[in-house]
N, C-alpha and C positions, 0 to 999 in steps of 0.2 A: 504494500500500500504506500502511495506517495503522499508527501505532505501537501495538503490542500490550501495552505495559507499563502498569501502574496503580500509583499511589502512594497510601499510606495516610496519613491526617492525623488526629492525636489518638489517645488511648488507648495501649495497650501496643505496638501495631504502628506507631506514628508514625514516619514516615520510611522504612518498608520499601517496596521496589519489587519487584513480581513481574509475570510475564507472565500475560496473560489466557488463558483456555482457548480451545479451538478453536471453541466455540459463539459465536454472535454476542453481544457484550456487550449487556445490556439495562439502560438507566438505571433506577434504583430497586431493582436486585437487592440483597438483604441478605446479608451474610456474617457468620457468628457466630464469634467467637474466645473460647475459654474458657481462663483463666489459673488454674492449680492449684498454683503453686509456694509451698510453705511457709506458707500462710495460707488465708483463705477463698477459695472459688471465686468468680472474678470473670468475668462474661460481658459481652463488649463486642460491640455490633452496629455494623457499618459498612454504609453505603449507597453504592452505585455511582452515579457521575454523570459527565457529560462537561462539561468546562470549556474555555475557550479555550486552556488549557495541556495538555489531554489528559484521559485517564480518571483518576479518583481515587475512593478510598473515604474517606468522612468518617464520624466517629463519629456514630451516631444515638441510641444508648442504652447505658447501663452499669448492670448489676445485680450485687450481691454477696450472698453468703450469709454469715450470722454464722459465726465460727470456733469457736463453742461449741455444745453441744447442749442446754444448759439452757434452760428456757422463759423468755421475756421476762416482765417484771413483770406484764403484762396477761394472761399465760397462753398467749400465742401463741408459736409457734416460728418 
Protein backbone atom coordinates (compact mmCIF):
# COMPACT_ATOMS: atom_id res chain seq x y z
CA UNK A 1 0.00 0.00 0.00
CA UNK A 2 1.37 3.42 -0.94
CA UNK A 3 1.17 6.59 1.11
CA UNK A 4 -1.95 8.52 0.05
CA UNK A 5 -0.86 11.88 1.44
CA UNK A 6 0.41 14.81 -0.61
CA UNK A 7 2.36 17.88 0.59
CA UNK A 8 2.07 21.40 -0.89
CA UNK A 9 5.21 23.45 -1.59
CA UNK A 10 5.10 27.22 -2.13
CA UNK A 11 2.25 29.71 -2.27
CA UNK A 12 -0.50 30.09 0.33
CA UNK A 13 -0.84 26.32 0.89
CA UNK A 14 2.87 25.79 1.65
CA UNK A 15 3.32 23.02 4.20
CA UNK A 16 -0.26 21.73 4.02
CA UNK A 17 -0.66 17.96 3.86
CA UNK A 18 -3.84 16.29 2.65
CA UNK A 19 -4.99 12.87 1.52
CA UNK A 20 -5.25 12.12 -2.17
CA UNK A 21 -8.66 11.19 -3.54
CA UNK A 22 -9.68 7.62 -4.32
CA UNK A 23 -8.86 8.08 -8.02
CA UNK A 24 -5.40 7.07 -9.13
CA UNK A 25 -3.13 10.13 -8.76
CA UNK A 26 -1.87 11.35 -12.12
CA UNK A 27 1.43 13.27 -12.30
CA UNK A 28 0.85 16.64 -13.93
CA UNK A 29 -2.65 17.10 -12.45
CA UNK A 30 -3.25 20.80 -11.73
CA UNK A 31 -5.08 22.04 -8.62
CA UNK A 32 -6.29 25.66 -8.47
CA UNK A 33 -6.45 27.55 -5.15
CA UNK A 34 -8.17 30.97 -5.04
CA UNK A 35 -7.38 33.30 -2.10
CA UNK A 36 -10.03 36.03 -1.55
CA UNK A 37 -9.27 37.39 1.94
CA UNK A 38 -9.29 41.19 2.27
CA UNK A 39 -7.56 42.12 -0.95
CA UNK A 40 -7.20 41.20 -4.58
CA UNK A 41 -8.17 37.72 -5.73
CA UNK A 42 -5.00 35.60 -5.95
CA UNK A 43 -5.11 32.39 -7.98
CA UNK A 44 -2.36 29.84 -7.40
CA UNK A 45 -1.89 26.73 -9.52
CA UNK A 46 -0.19 23.65 -8.08
CA UNK A 47 1.09 20.73 -10.17
CA UNK A 48 1.11 17.18 -8.80
CA UNK A 49 4.31 15.19 -9.05
CA UNK A 50 5.94 12.11 -7.54
CA UNK A 51 9.38 12.43 -5.99
CA UNK A 52 11.59 10.07 -4.01
CA UNK A 53 9.87 11.48 -0.90
CA UNK A 54 6.32 10.85 -2.14
CA UNK A 55 3.56 12.87 -3.80
CA UNK A 56 3.79 16.66 -3.77
CA UNK A 57 2.07 19.68 -5.24
CA UNK A 58 4.45 22.45 -6.33
CA UNK A 59 3.44 25.98 -7.34
CA UNK A 60 3.33 26.23 -11.11
CA UNK A 61 1.80 29.74 -11.50
CA UNK A 62 0.26 32.62 -9.52
CA UNK A 63 -2.07 35.30 -10.89
CA UNK A 64 -3.68 38.21 -9.07
CA UNK A 65 -6.36 40.73 -9.94
CA UNK A 66 -5.99 44.40 -9.07
CA UNK A 67 -7.85 45.44 -5.91
CA UNK A 68 -9.37 48.49 -7.62
CA UNK A 69 -11.76 48.82 -10.52
CA UNK A 70 -10.32 51.99 -12.09
CA UNK A 71 -8.69 51.60 -15.50
CA UNK A 72 -4.93 51.34 -15.70
CA UNK A 73 -3.13 54.33 -17.30
CA UNK A 74 -3.13 52.55 -20.66
CA UNK A 75 -6.94 52.18 -20.49
CA UNK A 76 -6.94 48.46 -19.70
CA UNK A 77 -8.57 46.92 -16.64
